[in-house]
N, C-alpha and C positions, 0 to 999 in steps of 0.2 A: 544172709544177702551182702554182696560186694557193695563197697563204696561207690563203684561205677553204676551199679545196678540202682542203688539209691539215688543217685544224682539224675540219672535218666528218668526214673519214675516221678521225680520231682518236676522235672522239665516238663514231662507230658502233662502233669496235673495243671502246670501253669499254662501250658500251650493251648489245652482244649476251652478254656473260658475266654481266653484272647481271641481265637478263631470264632467262637460262638458271639462274641458281642460285635467284631468286625463285620460278619454276616448279617446282624440284626441292622447295624447301622447302613450297610449297602442296601438292604431290602427296603427300609424305611425310605431312604435318599430315593430309590427308583421310584417308589410309589408316590412321594411327595411332589417329585417333578412331573412323573408321567400320568398321574391320576388325581392330581389335587382337587378336582371337584366331586371324586366319587361320593363322599360323604353327603354334600348337598342334593346331588341328583339322585341318589338312593332314596334319601328322606324326601325329596320331590314326590318320589313314587307314592309314599305314604299320604301325602297331602293331594294327591291326584285322585287316590279313591276316596278320600273324604269329599272332595270337589264333586265327582261324579254321584256320590249318593246325594248330595244336595241338589244338584241339577236334574237327577234322574235320567241321565243319558248314559247309555251301555260303555263298559269299560272296554277301551282299544288298547292294543298294544303299543307302547311309546317307548322312548328312551328312557325316561324316568322310571316308568314301571318296569322295563326289562333289568334296570340297574337294582331296583328293590327286589326283583326276584332271583337275581344272580347272588346278590349277596346274603340274602336269606338261605337261598340253598347252599351255598358254601358253608355258611356258618352252622347248618344243621349237621352238616357232614365233617367239618373240620374245628369247630367251636369258633370263639371269638378271635380268629386270628387276624381278621381285618382291621378290629379294635387296636390291637397290640403292634401291629406292623405296617399296615397299609393305609390308616386312616391320616389323612394329612393334619387335621387338627389335634389328634392325639399326639403325633410326632411333634408337633409344635409345642405343645404341652411338656412332653419330655425334655426337650431342649431347654425351655424355659427353666424347668426344675432344676435342671443340670447345671445351668449358669449360675443360678442363685445359690446353690448348694454345693458347689465343686469344692469348697474348702472343708466341709464336714464330711465329705467321703475320704476313704482310704482303704487300704488292704484289710479284707476280713471284714468290711463294714458295708452291708449293703445298701445302706442310705441314712439320710440323717434323721433326725427324730421328728414323728408326725406332728403336726400343728392342731389336728382336731382328735379329741379323745374318742377311743373306738365306740363308745356307748353311743356318743353323737353321730359318729360316722354310720353306725349300722342303721339309725333313723333317717339321716340326710340322704340315703341312696335311695329310699322312696321318692324322693322329691321329683326325679328324672319321670317317674310313672304319671305324676300329676301332671308334668308340662306335656307328655305326650298326649294325655286325654284331653288337656285344655286345646293343644294344636289341632287335634283331630275333631274336637267340638267346633271350633271356630271354623274349619273347612266345612263341615257338614252343615252348620248353619249359615254358610255363604258369606262369612267375613275373612276369608283368606285374603282377598286383594287388598282390604284396609291395613292388614299387618305385614304384608309383603316386604321384604327388605329389611325389616327391622331386627331380625335375628343376628346374633353374633357371629354364627357360621356363614351366613351371607356375606357380611362385610370381610370376613376372614377369607372366602374365596375371591372376592373381588381384590382384596389385597395381595394375594398369591399371585393373581392374574396381572398386576400392577395397574387395575383399574378401579381404585377405591371410589365410592360415590358417597358424598356427605350431603348431598342435597336432600332438602325436605326433611320432614320429622322423622321419617322411617330411617332415613340413613344415620341421623344423629343417635336415635335410639339404638340402632344397630352398632355403631361406634362405641357408646357408652357401656353397652353389654358387653361388648369384645373387651374392652380394657378391665371390666369387673371380672370376667372369666380368665382373662390373662394374669391378672393379680392372685386370683384363686390358685390357678395351676402353678404358678411360681412358688407358693406357699406350701401347698400341699400336692403330693404327687397324684397325678391323674384326678385331680379334683373335678372338673368338668364331666370327664368320662363316667365316674362314680356317681355324681350327685345330681348333675343336670342334663346330662345328654339324652333326648328322647328317642333317638335311633337307637343308643345302648340299651334303652329299655325294651326296644323291639327286640333285639338280639336276645336279651336276657330271658324272655318268655319263649323263645324257641326250643323245641327239644334237640338235642346233640346225639348223635349216635354214639353208642357205649365206647368203641375203641377211640375215641376222641374226648371222653370225659377223664378230667384229671382224678386220680385217686391215690390211697396210699393204704397199707394195711397195718392195723394196729400192731400185731405181733413182731412186726419187722422195726416198727419205730423204737428209737432209744428214749428211755424213760426221762422225760422232762426237756427233751428237744424241741424247739419251735423255730427251727431255722427256715422252715417252710413259710410259716405264718409271719415271720418278721420281714421276710424279703417280698411277700405279695404286694404288690401295688394296690391290690383291691382288698388289701387286709383280711383275706379270707382264712379262717381256721380250718384247713382242710378236714373234712368228716373223713371216717373209715370207710374202705368199701367192703372189709370182711365183717360186715354188720352181724350175720349169722352167727358167727363164732366168736363175736367180741363179748368180752366179760362184762361191758358197759351196758350192752344190750340186752338184760337179763329178763325182760319181758316183752310180749309182743307189742305193746304200746310205745315202749321205749325204741324198739327197733323200727316201728313205723315213723316215730318222731326223728330219729336220726336219719331214715331214708328221705324224709321230707326235707331235711336240712341239708341233706346231701346233693339233692336235686336242685335246691334254690342256688346253693352255694355255686353250682357248676353254670347256672345261668350268669352269675356275676363275675365269673373267672374270665380274665383276657385273654387267656391261652398264650402268656408271655414265656412259659419255659423256665422262669426263675427258680421256681420250686423245685423243678426237676433237677437243675444245675447245681444247687446248692446243698440238696439232700446229702449228707455225708454217708448213707445206705443205698443211695439210688432208690429210694422206696416210694419217691413221689413222681407222679407223671402219668402218661397214659401211651398207647401204641404209636401215636403220631407225635408225641413229645417227649423226647429222650433228652440224655445228657451226651454231651461230646459229639463225636463225628455222626451218629446215627441222628441226632437232633438236628445238625446243621443240614445232612440231607433232607428230611423232613422240612423243615422251613423252605428250603429252596423248591421242593416239589409243590409245598402249598403257595407258594409265591408265584410259581409258574401257573398253576391252575387258576390262581385267582386273577393273575393279570390278563390271562386268557379270556376268562369269563367277563372282566371288565371291558376288554376290548371289543368283545362281540356285542355286550349291552349297549355300549357306546354308538355302534354302528346300526343300531336298529332304527 
Protein backbone atom coordinates (compact mmCIF):
# COMPACT_ATOMS: atom_id res chain seq x y z
CA UNK A 1 0.00 0.00 0.00
CA UNK A 2 1.45 3.37 -1.01
CA UNK A 3 1.98 6.31 1.35
CA UNK A 4 -0.72 8.32 -0.47
CA UNK A 5 -3.21 5.47 -0.03
CA UNK A 6 -2.45 5.30 3.70
CA UNK A 7 -2.98 9.04 4.05
CA UNK A 8 -6.26 8.87 2.15
CA UNK A 9 -7.49 6.01 4.32
CA UNK A 10 -6.61 7.94 7.48
CA UNK A 11 -8.42 11.00 6.19
CA UNK A 12 -11.52 8.93 5.42
CA UNK A 13 -11.48 7.42 8.90
CA UNK A 14 -11.34 10.90 10.40
CA UNK A 15 -13.92 12.31 8.00
CA UNK A 16 -16.84 10.01 8.74
CA UNK A 17 -16.93 10.49 12.55
CA UNK A 18 -16.84 14.25 12.02
CA UNK A 19 -19.70 14.10 9.52
CA UNK A 20 -21.71 11.87 11.83
CA UNK A 21 -21.27 14.24 14.76
CA UNK A 22 -22.27 17.23 12.65
CA UNK A 23 -25.38 15.35 11.50
CA UNK A 24 -26.26 14.60 15.14
CA UNK A 25 -25.86 18.25 16.14
CA UNK A 26 -27.99 19.49 13.24
CA UNK A 27 -30.79 16.98 13.89
CA UNK A 28 -30.82 17.77 17.62
CA UNK A 29 -30.87 21.52 16.94
CA UNK A 30 -33.74 21.21 14.46
CA UNK A 31 -35.91 19.19 16.83
CA UNK A 32 -34.96 21.33 19.84
CA UNK A 33 -36.24 24.50 18.19
CA UNK A 34 -38.98 23.02 15.97
CA UNK A 35 -40.52 20.55 18.46
CA UNK A 36 -39.43 21.65 21.96
CA UNK A 37 -42.66 20.43 23.59
CA UNK A 38 -42.82 17.00 21.92
CA UNK A 39 -41.84 15.23 25.15
CA UNK A 40 -44.35 17.03 27.37
CA UNK A 41 -47.12 16.74 24.75
CA UNK A 42 -46.51 13.02 24.24
CA UNK A 43 -46.42 12.26 27.96
CA UNK A 44 -49.55 14.36 28.41
CA UNK A 45 -51.18 11.68 26.27
CA UNK A 46 -50.29 9.10 28.93
CA UNK A 47 -51.80 11.29 31.65
CA UNK A 48 -54.86 11.93 29.46
CA UNK A 49 -55.57 8.18 29.32
CA UNK A 50 -55.32 7.95 33.10
CA UNK A 51 -57.66 10.90 33.56
CA UNK A 52 -60.20 9.32 31.20
CA UNK A 53 -60.10 6.10 33.20
CA UNK A 54 -60.82 8.13 36.35
CA UNK A 55 -63.69 10.08 34.82
CA UNK A 56 -65.14 7.09 33.02
CA UNK A 57 -65.48 9.17 29.86
CA UNK A 58 -64.66 7.72 26.42
CA UNK A 59 -61.20 8.30 24.98
CA UNK A 60 -61.27 10.81 22.13
CA UNK A 61 -58.50 11.72 19.74
CA UNK A 62 -56.64 14.84 20.82
CA UNK A 63 -53.29 16.46 20.08
CA UNK A 64 -51.78 14.87 23.20
CA UNK A 65 -53.03 11.38 22.35
CA UNK A 66 -51.98 11.78 18.71
CA UNK A 67 -48.48 12.79 19.84
CA UNK A 68 -48.27 9.77 22.14
CA UNK A 69 -49.39 7.39 19.39
CA UNK A 70 -47.00 8.94 16.85
CA UNK A 71 -44.00 8.60 19.17
CA UNK A 72 -44.96 5.08 20.24
CA UNK A 73 -45.43 3.90 16.64
CA UNK A 74 -42.14 5.46 15.54
CA UNK A 75 -40.28 3.89 18.49
CA UNK A 76 -41.63 0.43 17.73
CA UNK A 77 -40.29 0.69 14.18
CA UNK A 78 -36.99 2.53 14.66
CA UNK A 79 -36.17 2.19 18.35
CA UNK A 80 -35.59 5.10 20.72
CA UNK A 81 -34.27 7.52 18.11
CA UNK A 82 -36.52 10.19 19.62
CA UNK A 83 -34.71 9.89 22.95
CA UNK A 84 -31.24 10.24 21.45
CA UNK A 85 -31.88 12.92 18.82
CA UNK A 86 -35.28 14.59 19.10
CA UNK A 87 -36.06 14.97 22.82
CA UNK A 88 -35.35 18.58 23.84
CA UNK A 89 -34.76 17.61 27.46
CA UNK A 90 -32.29 14.91 26.41
CA UNK A 91 -30.45 17.39 24.19
CA UNK A 92 -30.34 19.86 27.08
CA UNK A 93 -28.77 17.14 29.23
CA UNK A 94 -26.19 16.32 26.54
CA UNK A 95 -25.16 19.98 26.33
CA UNK A 96 -24.90 20.24 30.10
CA UNK A 97 -22.74 17.14 30.31
CA UNK A 98 -20.50 18.29 27.46
CA UNK A 99 -19.98 21.72 29.05
CA UNK A 100 -19.03 20.33 32.45
CA UNK A 101 -16.81 17.56 31.06
CA UNK A 102 -15.20 19.08 27.98
CA UNK A 103 -11.74 19.14 29.57
CA UNK A 104 -11.93 15.41 30.23
CA UNK A 105 -12.63 14.54 26.62
CA UNK A 106 -10.08 14.04 23.92
CA UNK A 107 -9.09 11.96 20.86
CA UNK A 108 -9.92 8.32 21.40
CA UNK A 109 -11.78 9.01 24.64
CA UNK A 110 -15.54 8.48 24.33
CA UNK A 111 -16.31 10.36 27.53
CA UNK A 112 -15.27 11.11 31.07
CA UNK A 113 -15.41 8.71 33.99
CA UNK A 114 -18.89 7.77 35.16
CA UNK A 115 -19.89 9.07 38.59
CA UNK A 116 -22.30 6.24 39.46
CA UNK A 117 -20.95 2.67 39.71
CA UNK A 118 -22.38 0.17 37.24
CA UNK A 119 -24.00 -1.92 39.99
CA UNK A 120 -25.87 1.09 41.35
CA UNK A 121 -26.79 2.36 37.86
CA UNK A 122 -28.33 -1.00 36.92
CA UNK A 123 -30.67 -0.68 39.92
CA UNK A 124 -31.40 3.03 39.58
CA UNK A 125 -32.84 2.58 36.09
CA UNK A 126 -35.87 0.92 37.67
CA UNK A 127 -36.77 4.19 39.41
CA UNK A 128 -38.30 5.58 36.22
CA UNK A 129 -40.82 2.73 36.16
CA UNK A 130 -41.85 3.64 39.69
CA UNK A 131 -42.32 7.27 38.64
CA UNK A 132 -44.41 6.17 35.66
CA UNK A 133 -46.63 4.03 37.91
CA UNK A 134 -46.96 6.90 40.40
CA UNK A 135 -47.96 9.44 37.73
CA UNK A 136 -50.48 7.04 36.20
CA UNK A 137 -51.91 6.22 39.64
CA UNK A 138 -52.35 9.92 40.48
CA UNK A 139 -54.19 10.46 37.18
CA UNK A 140 -56.42 7.41 37.61
CA UNK A 141 -57.25 8.43 41.21
CA UNK A 142 -58.10 11.97 40.12
CA UNK A 143 -55.15 13.89 41.59
CA UNK A 144 -53.54 15.00 38.31
CA UNK A 145 -54.77 18.59 38.66
CA UNK A 146 -53.24 18.90 42.15
CA UNK A 147 -49.74 18.06 40.89
CA UNK A 148 -50.02 19.72 37.48
CA UNK A 149 -47.12 22.05 36.76
CA UNK A 150 -44.86 20.60 39.46
CA UNK A 151 -42.74 18.43 37.16
CA UNK A 152 -39.25 19.44 35.99
CA UNK A 153 -40.11 18.86 32.31
CA UNK A 154 -43.09 21.24 32.58
CA UNK A 155 -40.81 23.98 33.89
CA UNK A 156 -38.28 23.16 31.16
CA UNK A 157 -40.94 23.53 28.45
CA UNK A 158 -41.89 26.91 29.89
CA UNK A 159 -38.24 27.92 30.03
CA UNK A 160 -37.64 26.99 26.38
CA UNK A 161 -40.73 29.01 25.43
CA UNK A 162 -39.24 31.92 27.46
CA UNK A 163 -42.31 31.86 29.70
CA UNK A 164 -41.19 30.31 33.03
CA UNK A 165 -43.90 30.32 35.69
CA UNK A 166 -42.69 30.40 39.28
CA UNK A 167 -45.97 31.34 40.91
CA UNK A 168 -47.49 28.99 43.45
CA UNK A 169 -46.19 25.87 45.13
CA UNK A 170 -46.33 23.77 41.94
CA UNK A 171 -44.09 26.20 40.07
CA UNK A 172 -41.52 26.27 42.87
CA UNK A 173 -41.53 22.46 43.13
CA UNK A 174 -41.04 22.24 39.36
CA UNK A 175 -38.09 24.63 39.53
CA UNK A 176 -36.43 22.72 42.40
CA UNK A 177 -36.84 19.39 40.61
CA UNK A 178 -35.53 20.94 37.38
CA UNK A 179 -32.40 22.16 39.17
CA UNK A 180 -31.86 18.74 40.77
CA UNK A 181 -32.26 17.01 37.39
CA UNK A 182 -29.88 19.51 35.78
CA UNK A 183 -27.21 18.80 38.39
CA UNK A 184 -27.64 15.07 37.82
CA UNK A 185 -27.38 15.38 34.04
CA UNK A 186 -24.29 17.57 34.37
CA UNK A 187 -22.58 14.98 36.57
CA UNK A 188 -23.74 11.74 34.91
CA UNK A 189 -24.39 11.23 31.20
CA UNK A 190 -28.12 10.95 30.45
CA UNK A 191 -28.92 10.63 34.17
CA UNK A 192 -32.52 11.82 33.82
CA UNK A 193 -33.18 9.66 30.76
CA UNK A 194 -31.75 6.53 32.36
CA UNK A 195 -33.06 6.82 35.90
CA UNK A 196 -36.01 9.23 36.13
CA UNK A 197 -37.78 9.70 32.79
CA UNK A 198 -41.29 8.16 32.97
CA UNK A 199 -41.75 8.58 29.21
CA UNK A 200 -38.50 6.68 28.74
CA UNK A 201 -40.06 3.90 30.83
CA UNK A 202 -42.95 3.80 28.35
CA UNK A 203 -40.54 3.58 25.40
CA UNK A 204 -38.43 0.89 27.07
CA UNK A 205 -41.34 -1.56 27.37
CA UNK A 206 -42.44 -1.14 23.75
CA UNK A 207 -41.46 -3.92 21.33
CA UNK A 208 -39.05 -2.93 18.56
CA UNK A 209 -38.99 -4.49 15.09
CA UNK A 210 -36.00 -6.82 14.59
CA UNK A 211 -34.25 -4.71 11.95
CA UNK A 212 -33.93 -1.83 14.44
CA UNK A 213 -32.66 -3.91 17.37
CA UNK A 214 -28.97 -3.36 18.09
CA UNK A 215 -26.93 -6.53 18.05
CA UNK A 216 -23.44 -8.00 17.76
CA UNK A 217 -22.12 -11.46 17.00
CA UNK A 218 -19.94 -13.19 19.55
CA UNK A 219 -17.77 -14.88 16.96
CA UNK A 220 -16.96 -11.53 15.36
CA UNK A 221 -16.02 -9.71 18.58
CA UNK A 222 -12.37 -9.13 19.49
CA UNK A 223 -11.55 -10.93 22.73
CA UNK A 224 -11.49 -8.50 25.65
CA UNK A 225 -12.86 -5.58 23.61
CA UNK A 226 -15.42 -3.46 25.46
CA UNK A 227 -15.47 -0.46 23.12
CA UNK A 228 -19.26 -0.56 22.62
CA UNK A 229 -19.99 -0.89 26.35
CA UNK A 230 -17.58 1.89 27.28
CA UNK A 231 -19.09 4.40 24.85
CA UNK A 232 -22.75 3.53 25.52
CA UNK A 233 -24.58 6.38 27.35
CA UNK A 234 -26.96 3.79 28.84
CA UNK A 235 -23.96 1.67 29.86
CA UNK A 236 -25.34 -1.45 28.18
CA UNK A 237 -23.20 -4.52 27.71
CA UNK A 238 -24.68 -5.58 24.39
CA UNK A 239 -25.78 -9.23 24.49
CA UNK A 240 -24.91 -11.46 21.56
CA UNK A 241 -27.42 -12.00 18.77
CA UNK A 242 -25.99 -15.38 17.73
CA UNK A 243 -27.18 -16.98 20.96
CA UNK A 244 -27.90 -20.33 19.34
CA UNK A 245 -24.31 -20.84 18.25
CA UNK A 246 -22.74 -19.18 21.27
CA UNK A 247 -20.44 -21.25 23.39
CA UNK A 248 -21.72 -19.26 26.37
CA UNK A 249 -25.25 -20.52 25.74
CA UNK A 250 -24.45 -24.16 26.50
CA UNK A 251 -27.93 -25.01 27.77
CA UNK A 252 -31.50 -24.09 26.92
CA UNK A 253 -31.86 -22.25 30.25
CA UNK A 254 -28.75 -20.19 29.57
CA UNK A 255 -29.96 -19.38 26.06
CA UNK A 256 -33.34 -18.28 27.44
CA UNK A 257 -31.62 -16.07 30.01
CA UNK A 258 -29.44 -14.51 27.32
CA UNK A 259 -32.52 -13.90 25.15
CA UNK A 260 -34.35 -12.17 28.02
CA UNK A 261 -31.27 -10.07 28.74
CA UNK A 262 -31.03 -9.13 25.07
CA UNK A 263 -34.66 -8.03 24.83
CA UNK A 264 -34.50 -6.03 28.08
CA UNK A 265 -31.27 -4.30 27.08
CA UNK A 266 -32.76 -3.20 23.79
CA UNK A 267 -35.55 -1.47 25.70
CA UNK A 268 -32.92 0.61 27.51
CA UNK A 269 -31.00 1.35 24.29
CA UNK A 270 -31.26 4.99 23.11
CA UNK A 271 -30.34 4.15 19.52
CA UNK A 272 -27.58 6.75 19.53
CA UNK A 273 -25.34 4.75 17.11
CA UNK A 274 -22.23 5.28 19.26
CA UNK A 275 -21.58 1.53 19.53
CA UNK A 276 -21.84 1.08 15.76
CA UNK A 277 -19.43 3.94 15.13
CA UNK A 278 -16.76 2.87 17.58
CA UNK A 279 -16.74 -0.89 16.93
CA UNK A 280 -13.33 -1.69 15.35
CA UNK A 281 -14.86 -4.56 13.34
CA UNK A 282 -18.21 -2.85 12.59
CA UNK A 283 -19.86 -5.74 14.42
CA UNK A 284 -22.29 -3.70 16.56
CA UNK A 285 -25.38 -2.06 15.11
CA UNK A 286 -28.53 -2.88 13.17
CA UNK A 287 -30.03 -2.40 9.71
CA UNK A 288 -31.19 1.14 10.54
CA UNK A 289 -28.13 2.11 12.58
CA UNK A 290 -24.80 1.83 10.82
CA UNK A 291 -21.40 3.49 10.66
CA UNK A 292 -20.39 6.16 8.17
CA UNK A 293 -22.42 7.38 5.20
CA UNK A 294 -25.12 4.71 5.53
CA UNK A 295 -25.64 5.65 9.16
CA UNK A 296 -25.93 9.34 8.29
CA UNK A 297 -28.46 8.54 5.56
CA UNK A 298 -30.54 6.46 7.97
CA UNK A 299 -30.44 9.20 10.62
CA UNK A 300 -31.73 11.73 8.10
CA UNK A 301 -34.48 9.37 6.94
CA UNK A 302 -35.57 8.70 10.53
CA UNK A 303 -35.45 12.40 11.37
CA UNK A 304 -37.63 13.31 8.38
CA UNK A 305 -40.18 10.59 9.18
CA UNK A 306 -40.31 11.60 12.85
CA UNK A 307 -40.66 15.29 12.00
CA UNK A 308 -43.53 14.44 9.66
CA UNK A 309 -45.31 12.37 12.30
CA UNK A 310 -44.92 15.08 14.93
CA UNK A 311 -46.17 17.74 12.53
CA UNK A 312 -49.28 15.70 11.69
CA UNK A 313 -49.90 14.91 15.38
CA UNK A 314 -49.54 18.57 16.37
CA UNK A 315 -52.24 19.47 13.84
CA UNK A 316 -54.83 17.07 15.24
